[in-house]
PAZAPA-4460 file (N, C-alpha, C; in steps of 0.05 Angstrom, whole numbers, plus 32768, in hexadecimal, padded with zeros to 4 digits):
% residues 112
    n_x    n_y    n_z   ca_x   ca_y   ca_z    c_x    c_y    c_z   seq   type   mol
   7CAE   807A   7B57   7CB3   8062   7B3F   7CD1   8058   7B3F     1      M     A
   7CE0   8077   7B4D   7D00   8075   7B54   7D0F   8059   7B5D     2      A     A
   7CEF   8056   7B76   7CFA   8045   7B83   7CF3   8022   7B76     3      W     A
   7CE7   8025   7B62   7CDE   800B   7B5E   7CF5   8002   7B47     4      R     A
   7D03   8016   7B3B   7D11   800F   7B27   7D34   8008   7B34     5      V     A
   7D30   8012   7B50   7D4A   800B   7B63   7D48   7FEF   7B69     6      L     A
   7D30   7FE6   7B77   7D24   7FCE   7B81   7D2D   7FB3   7B6F     7      A     A
   7D1F   7FB8   7B4C   7D29   7FAC   7B3C   7D3D   7FA4   7B3E     8      G     A
   7D53   7FBA   7B36   7D73   7FB3   7B35   7D79   7FA8   7B41     9      T     A
   7D76   7FA8   7B64   7D86   7F91   7B73   7D83   7F7E   7B74    10      V     A
   7D66   7F7C   7B6A   7D5C   7F5B   7B69   7D66   7F53   7B55    11      V     A
   7D6A   7F63   7B42   7D77   7F53   7B23   7D93   7F4E   7B31    12      L     A
   7DA4   7F64   7B3C   7DBB   7F5C   7B3E   7DC4   7F4B   7B53    13      L     A
   7DAE   7F46   7B69   7DBA   7F2E   7B79   7DA9   7F10   7B6B    14      L     A
   7D9B   7F10   7B60   7D98   7EFF   7B57   7DA8   7EEC   7B36    15      A     A
   7DBE   7F0B   7B39   7DE0   7F03   7B20   7DF1   7EF2   7B30    16      G     A
   7DED   7EFC   7B4A   7E05   7EF3   7B61   7DF9   7ED9   7B64    17      V     A
   7DE6   7ED5   7B7B   7DE5   7EB6   7B73   7DE4   7E9F   7B66    18      F     A
   7DCF   7EAC   7B4D   7DDE   7EA2   7B31   7DFC   7E97   7B2F    19      A     A
   7E06   7EB0   7B2D   7E25   7EA3   7B2A   7E39   7E8D   7B3E    20      A     A
   7E2B   7E9A   7B53   7E36   7E80   7B6D   7E35   7E62   7B6D    21      G     A
   7E19   7E60   7B5D   7E13   7E3D   7B58   7E27   7E38   7B43    22      A     A
   7E35   7E23   7B52   7E47   7E18   7B49   7E41   7DF2   7B3C    23      V     A
   7E44   7DF6   7B19   7E3E   7DDF   7B13   7E5A   7DC6   7B10    24      D     A
   7E5F   7DC3   7B27   7E81   7DAD   7B1D   7E7C   7DA0   7B37    25      L     A
   7E87   7D7D   7B27   7E80   7D74   7B40   7E98   7D67   7B45    26      R     A
   7EAE   7D62   7B5A   7EC5   7D52   7B5C   7EBE   7D36   7B66    27      Y     A
   7ECD   7D22   7B53   7EB8   7D02   7B53   7ED5   7CF7   7B66    28      L     A
   7EF1   7D03   7B6E   7F06   7CF4   7B75   7F1A   7CF4   7B70    29      G     A
   7F33   7CEB   7B73   7F43   7CE9   7B5F   7F4B   7CCA   7B5B    30      R     A
   7F5D   7CCE   7B43   7F62   7CBD   7B36   7F81   7CB0   7B3C    31      D     A
   7F85   7C99   7B34   7FA4   7C8A   7B3E   7FB8   7C9B   7B46    32      D     A
   7FBF   7CAF   7B39   7FD1   7CC2   7B32   7FD4   7CDA   7B39    33      S     A
   7FB8   7CD9   7B4B   7FB8   7CF3   7B5E   7FA0   7D15   7B50    34      G     A
   7F9B   7D08   7B34   7F8F   7D20   7B28   7F7A   7D1B   7B37    35      R     A
   7F62   7D39   7B2D   7F4C   7D42   7B37   7F32   7D34   7B21    36      A     A
   7F1F   7D1F   7B24   7F12   7D1F   7B12   7EF7   7D3C   7B14    37      L     A
   7EEF   7D44   7B00   7EDD   7D54   7B0A   7EC9   7D59   7AE8    38      L     A
   7EAD   7D56   7AF3   7E9F   7D5A   7ADB   7E8F   7D72   7AE4    39      E     A
   7E87   7D78   7AC1   7E6D   7D92   7AC9   7E58   7D89   7ACE    40      T     A
   7E42   7D9D   7ACF   7E29   7D9A   7AC2   7E2A   7D8E   7AA9    41      G     A
   7E35   7D9B   7A9A   7E2B   7D92   7A7B   7E38   7D7A   7A72    42      A     A
   7E44   7D6C   7A85   7E42   7D52   7A7A   7E74   7D4F   7A76    43      G     A
   7E75   7D5D   7A7B   7E94   7D68   7A6E   7EA2   7D58   7A8D    44      Q     A
   7EB4   7D47   7A7B   7ECA   7D3C   7A93   7EE0   7D4B   7A90    45      A     A
   7EF5   7D4A   7AAB   7F13   7D56   7AAB   7F1E   7D43   7AB7    46      Y     A
   7F3D   7D43   7AB8   7F4A   7D33   7AD0   7F58   7D46   7ACD    47      R     A
   7F64   7D57   7ADB   7F71   7D6B   7AE4   7F82   7D69   7B03    48      S     A
   7F96   7D70   7AF7   7FAC   7D73   7B18   7FB0   7D98   7B16    49      G     A
   7FC5   7D9A   7B25   7FCA   7DAF   7B33   7FD6   7DBA   7B22    50      V     A
   7FC9   7DDA   7B1C   7FD0   7DE7   7B07   7FC2   7DE5   7AF2    51      G     A
   7FB3   7DC8   7AF4   7FA1   7DD3   7ACF   7F86   7DDC   7ADC    52      D     A
   7F81   7DF1   7AC1   7F69   7DF8   7ABD   7F4D   7DEB   7AAE    53      A     A
   7F42   7DEE   7AC0   7F25   7DEC   7ABA   7F12   7DF5   7AB4    54      V     A
   7F06   7DF8   7A97   7EF4   7E0D   7A86   7EEB   7E19   7A99    55      P     A
   7EEA   7E33   7A9D   7ECE   7E3F   7AAA   7ED2   7E3D   7AC4    56      G     A
   7EDE   7E36   7ACF   7EE4   7E2B   7AF4   7EFC   7E36   7AFA    57      F     A
   7F1A   7E36   7AE7   7F29   7E43   7AEF   7F43   7E2B   7AFA    58      G     A
   7F5C   7E31   7B02   7F68   7E21   7B0E   7F6B   7E10   7B20    59      A     A
   7F76   7DF6   7B1B   7F79   7DE6   7B37   7F86   7DEF   7B46    60      V     A
   7F86   7DEC   7B5F   7F97   7DFA   7B70   7FA6   7DEE   7B8B    61      V     A
   7F89   7DE0   7B92   7F90   7DC2   7BAA   7F7F   7DA1   7B9E    62      E     A
   7F8D   7D92   7BA4   7F80   7D76   7BA2   7F7D   7D68   7BC3    63      I     A
   7F6C   7D66   7BC6   7F6B   7D51   7BD9   7F50   7D3C   7BE5    64      T     A
   7F52   7D23   7BED   7F3D   7D15   7BE9   7F2B   7D1F   7BED    65      D     A
   7F1C   7D31   7BF1   7F08   7D35   7BFB   7EFA   7D4C   7BE0    66      N     A
   7F08   7D67   7BE3   7F08   7D7F   7BDF   7F19   7D7C   7BBB    67      T     A
   7F12   7D94   7BAC   7F22   7D9C   7B99   7F1B   7DC1   7B96    68      V     A
   7F3F   7DCE   7B99   7F3D   7DE9   7B9D   7F45   7DF6   7B7D    69      V     A
   7F32   7E11   7B74   7F32   7E0F   7B58   7F36   7E34   7B63    70      L     A
   7F44   7E3A   7B49   7F48   7E60   7B52   7F46   7E68   7B2F    71      R     A
   7F36   7E7C   7B31   7F26   7E7B   7B1C   7F2D   7EA5   7B1C    72      R     A
   7F3D   7EB3   7B0B   7F45   7ED4   7B04   7F28   7ED9   7AFC    73      L     A
   7F1A   7EEC   7B07   7F00   7EFE   7B01   7F09   7F0A   7AE3    74      L     A
   7EFB   7F0F   7AC8   7EF8   7F1A   7AB7   7EF8   7F37   7ABF    75      T     A
   7F03   7F4E   7AA9   7EFC   7F67   7AB9   7EE5   7F71   7AAC    76      Q     A
   7ED3   7F64   7AA6   7EB2   7F66   7AA1   7EA7   7F5A   7AB8    77      Q     A
   7EA4   7F49   7AC7   7EA0   7F43   7ADB   7EAD   7F57   7AF9    78      E     A
   7EBE   7F62   7AF5   7ECC   7F72   7AFB   7EB7   7F90   7B06    79      K     A
   7EAC   7F9B   7AE9   7EAB   7FA8   7AEA   7E8A   7FA0   7AF9    80      N     A
   7E7B   7F99   7AED   7E63   7F91   7AFD   7E5C   7F86   7B18    81      A     A
   7E73   7F84   7B1D   7E71   7F80   7B44   7E73   7FA0   7B4D    82      L     A
   7E91   7FAE   7B3E   7E87   7FC9   7B42   7E6E   7FDC   7B44    83      R     A
   7E65   7FD8   7B29   7E46   7FE7   7B22   7E33   7FDF   7B33    84      Q     A
   7E3B   7FC3   7B4C   7E24   7FBD   7B54   7E29   7FC7   7B6D    85      G     A
   7E42   7FD2   7B74   7E4A   7FD7   7B90   7E54   7FC3   7BA3    86      G     A
   7E60   7FB1   7B92   7E6C   7F91   7B9E   7E80   7F9C   7BAC    87      W     A
   7E97   7F86   7BB9   7EB3   7F8D   7BB5   7EBF   7F79   7B97    88      A     A
   7ED0   7F8D   7B94   7EDB   7F85   7B7D   7EF0   7F74   7B82    89      V     A
   7EF9   7F5E   7B74   7F15   7F4B   7B81   7F19   7F41   7B62    90      Y     A
   7F32   7F34   7B68   7F42   7F2D   7B4D   7F3B   7F08   7B3C    91      D     A
   7F3C   7F01   7B5B   7F3B   7EDB   7B56   7F1B   7EDB   7B6C    92      A     A
   7F12   7EB8   7B60   7F09   7EA7   7B75   7F10   7E94   7B7C    93      E     A
   7F0D   7E85   7B8D   7F15   7E70   7B9C   7EF6   7E5B   7BA3    94      R     A
   7EFF   7E4A   7B92   7EE5   7E34   7B8B   7EEF   7E16   7B99    95      L     A
   7EE4   7E14   7BB5   7EE9   7DFD   7BB9   7ECF   7DE5   7BB5    96      R     A
   7ED6   7DCD   7BB2   7EC3   7DBB   7BA5   7EC1   7DA7   7BB6    97      V     A
   7EAE   7D99   7BC4   7EB1   7D82   7BD3   7EA0   7D6F   7BC2    98      T     A
   7EAE   7D5D   7BC8   7EA3   7D41   7BC4   7E87   7D3A   7BCB    99      R     A
   7E73   7D32   7BB6   7E56   7D35   7BC2   7E52   7D11   7BC5   100      D     A
   7E6E   7D05   7BC2   7E64   7CE5   7BBE   7E66   7CDD   7BE1   101      D     A
   7E72   7CEF   7BF3   7E84   7CF1   7C0D   7E5E   7CF1   7C25   102      L     A
   7E61   7CDB   7C34   7E4E   7CE0   7C3C   7E4C   7CCA   7C5E   103      R     A
   7E46   7CDC   7C71   7E47   7CD6   7C89   7E31   7CC1   7C89   104      L     A
   7E42   7CA4   7C97   7E2D   7C92   7C9D   7E28   7C89   7CB8   105      L     A
   7E13   7C85   7CC1   7E0C   7C7C   7CE3   7E16   7C68   7CE3   106      V     A
   7E25   7C5E   7CF8   7E25   7C46   7CFA   7E25   7C41   7D17   107      V     A
   7E15   7C28   7D23   7E11   7C26   7D39   7E2E   7C19   7D48   108      P     A
   7E30   7C25   7D65   7E4B   7C13   7D6F   7E39   7C00   7D7D   109      L     A
   7E4D   7BE9   7D7D   7E42   7BCD   7D83   7E42   7BD8   7DA0   110      P     A
   7E2E   7BC9   7DAE   7E36   7BC6   7DC5   7E49   7BB7   7DDF   111      D     A
   7E55   7BC0   7DFA   7E6E   7BB5   7E02   7E66   7B99   7E17   112      D     A
***
């Protein structure tokens, strides 16, 4: 009976970790001033520069043509949950969001 409870707890913890890893943020590129154009899964749009906070995702630390990087500090509650689950406890997480509209195009080379 005890092993069933333990197995169920492990499954729930892993499900929480994987669900937390899902990112619902899209990087749409840069505007003319170099600020990142971001959109959440809820449809909320943000125009953010380095140092600007995007609620729920952290502060923008880097913007390139292809990616935007955000840094989010974990709450004490999140740290406690990691500790209780036996996971490594860290203070901040980095989120790198790549533009999804950039695709590799296969172009045939002309014959010489």
